[in-house]
C-alpha positions in Angstrom: 72.1 -1.7 -0.9 72.9 1.9 0.1 71.1 1.2 3.5 73.4 -1.8 4.0 76.5 0.2 3.2 75.5 2.9 5.6 74.9 0.4 8.4 78.4 -1.2 7.7 80.0 2.3 8.0 78.2 2.9 11.3 79.3 -0.4 12.7 83.0 0.1 11.7 83.1 3.4 13.7 81.1 2.2 16.7 82.3 1.5 20.2 81.6 -2.2 19.6 84.3 -2.0 16.9 86.9 -0.8 19.3 85.8 -3.4 21.9 86.0 -6.2 19.4 89.4 -5.2 18.1 90.7 -4.8 21.7 89.3 -8.2 22.7 91.1 -9.9 19.7 94.4 -8.4 20.6 94.1 -8.2 24.4 96.1 -11.4 24.9 99.3 -9.5 24.0 101.0 -7.3 26.6 102.8 -5.2 24.0 101.5 -2.4 21.8 103.4 -3.9 18.8 102.0 -2.3 15.6 102.7 -5.4 13.6 100.3 -7.4 15.9 97.8 -9.4 13.9 95.2 -12.1 14.3 95.4 -15.0 11.8 92.1 -16.7 11.2 91.5 -19.8 9.2 87.9 -20.5 8.2 87.1 -23.8 6.4 83.7 -24.9 5.2 82.3 -27.5 2.8 79.1 -26.8 0.9 77.1 -28.9 -1.6 74.8 -27.8 -4.4 73.2 -29.2 -7.5 73.3 -28.1 -11.1 69.7 -27.8 -12.3 68.0 -28.5 -15.6 68.6 -28.8 -18.5 71.8 -30.8 -17.7 71.3 -31.7 -14.0 74.1 -33.0 -11.7 73.3 -33.6 -8.0 75.8 -33.4 -5.1 78.5 -31.1 -6.3 80.9 -30.5 -3.3 83.0 -27.4 -2.8 85.5 -27.0 0.0 86.5 -23.4 0.8 89.4 -22.3 3.0 89.8 -18.6 3.9 93.1 -17.5 5.5 92.5 -14.0 6.9 94.9 -11.7 8.8 93.3 -8.9 10.8 95.7 -6.1 11.9 95.4 -3.9 15.0 94.2 -1.0 12.8 91.3 -3.0 11.3 92.9 -4.0 8.0 92.0 -7.4 6.7 94.0 -9.4 4.1 92.6 -12.7 3.0 93.6 -15.4 0.7 91.0 -18.0 -0.2 90.9 -21.3 -2.0 87.8 -23.1 -3.3 88.1 -26.7 -4.5 85.2 -28.3 -6.5 84.8 -32.0 -6.7 82.3 -34.3 -8.4 83.4 -37.8 -9.2 86.7 -37.6 -11.1 86.2 -33.9 -11.8 88.3 -31.4 -9.8 88.9 -27.7 -10.1 90.4 -25.1 -7.8 90.2 -21.3 -7.6 92.3 -19.0 -5.6 91.6 -15.4 -4.7 92.7 -12.5 -2.5 91.0 -9.6 -0.9 92.5 -6.6 1.0 90.3 -4.1 2.7 89.5 -2.2 5.9 86.8 -3.6 8.2 83.5 -2.2 6.9 84.8 -1.4 3.4 81.8 -2.0 1.2 83.8 -1.7 -2.0 85.7 -4.9 -1.3 84.7 -8.3 -2.9 84.5 -9.8 0.6 83.2 -7.3 3.3 84.4 -7.9 6.8 82.6 -6.1 9.6 82.2 -6.0 13.4 78.9 -7.4 14.6 79.6 -6.8 18.3 82.1 -7.6 21.0 84.0 -10.7 19.9 82.0 -11.1 16.7 83.0 -10.5 13.1 81.1 -11.1 10.0 82.3 -11.8 6.4 79.8 -11.0 3.5 80.1 -11.8 -0.1 77.3 -10.5 -2.2 76.6 -12.4 -5.4 74.0 -11.5 -8.1 71.3 -13.8 -6.6 72.7 -14.6 -3.1 74.7 -13.5 -0.1 77.3 -15.7 1.5 77.5 -14.9 5.3 80.2 -16.2 7.7 79.6 -15.2 11.3 82.8 -15.6 13.4 82.7 -15.6 17.2 86.0 -15.2 19.0 86.2 -17.2 22.2 88.5 -17.3 25.2 92.1 -18.4 24.8 92.4 -17.9 21.1 89.5 -20.0 20.0 86.8 -19.2 17.5 83.7 -20.7 15.9 82.0 -20.0 12.6 78.5 -20.3 11.1 78.3 -20.1 7.3 75.1 -19.7 5.3 74.0 -18.7 1.9 70.8 -16.6 1.5 68.9 -16.1 -1.8 68.2 -12.5 -2.7 64.5 -11.7 -2.7 62.8 -12.7 -6.0 65.2 -15.5 -6.9 64.7 -19.3 -6.7 68.1 -20.4 -7.8 71.6 -19.2 -8.6 73.0 -18.5 -12.1 76.7 -18.9 -12.5 79.3 -20.2 -15.0 79.9 -23.9 -15.2 83.4 -24.9 -14.1 83.8 -27.4 -16.9 82.8 -25.4 -20.0 82.3 -21.7 -18.9 78.6 -21.7 -19.9 76.0 -20.1 -17.7 73.9 -22.6 -15.8 71.3 -22.7 -12.9 72.4 -24.1 -9.6 70.6 -24.7 -6.3 71.5 -22.5 -3.3 74.5 -24.1 -1.6 74.0 -25.9 1.7 76.8 -25.9 4.2 77.7 -29.4 5.5 80.6 -28.5 7.8 82.4 -25.3 9.1 85.3 -24.7 11.3 87.5 -21.8 12.5 90.9 -21.4 14.2 93.0 -18.5 15.3 96.8 -18.7 15.1 
């Protein structure tokens, strides 16, 4: 983990960082310090609850509203809605950090010119969103979940009763991105 934190710190101070920030804000002709890029990332993932009380096909829709400022600060608000049959639950969260800040719940970092990455490290998995900024204010996103080495499933609290349970690794069924 320390190796990952060191790599993130190097990326946040690299020339690619400056180029990526410049490319995101280059459409503006002013040097307004309030200038910010507003990203919306939306994805849907499915997973199963495993034995001893299995349920297949649980769907979770996640929306992340992120604001990236000219100085590399990221503020995000996110919503996750879980649905299965008549069951529905929603969670809301927030995260404020600088690009590359490894102490944040969601770590945003620069991966290269026009590329950002959002990482959330869980106990058994890592959620990765790779965002690519296109021309004329467009973006695309690829979202994936990766199990940590040595794990075969994910252990988390059940939404309906708070008890710990085993779940399959989420599979992303759709993902989209927009920049306002």
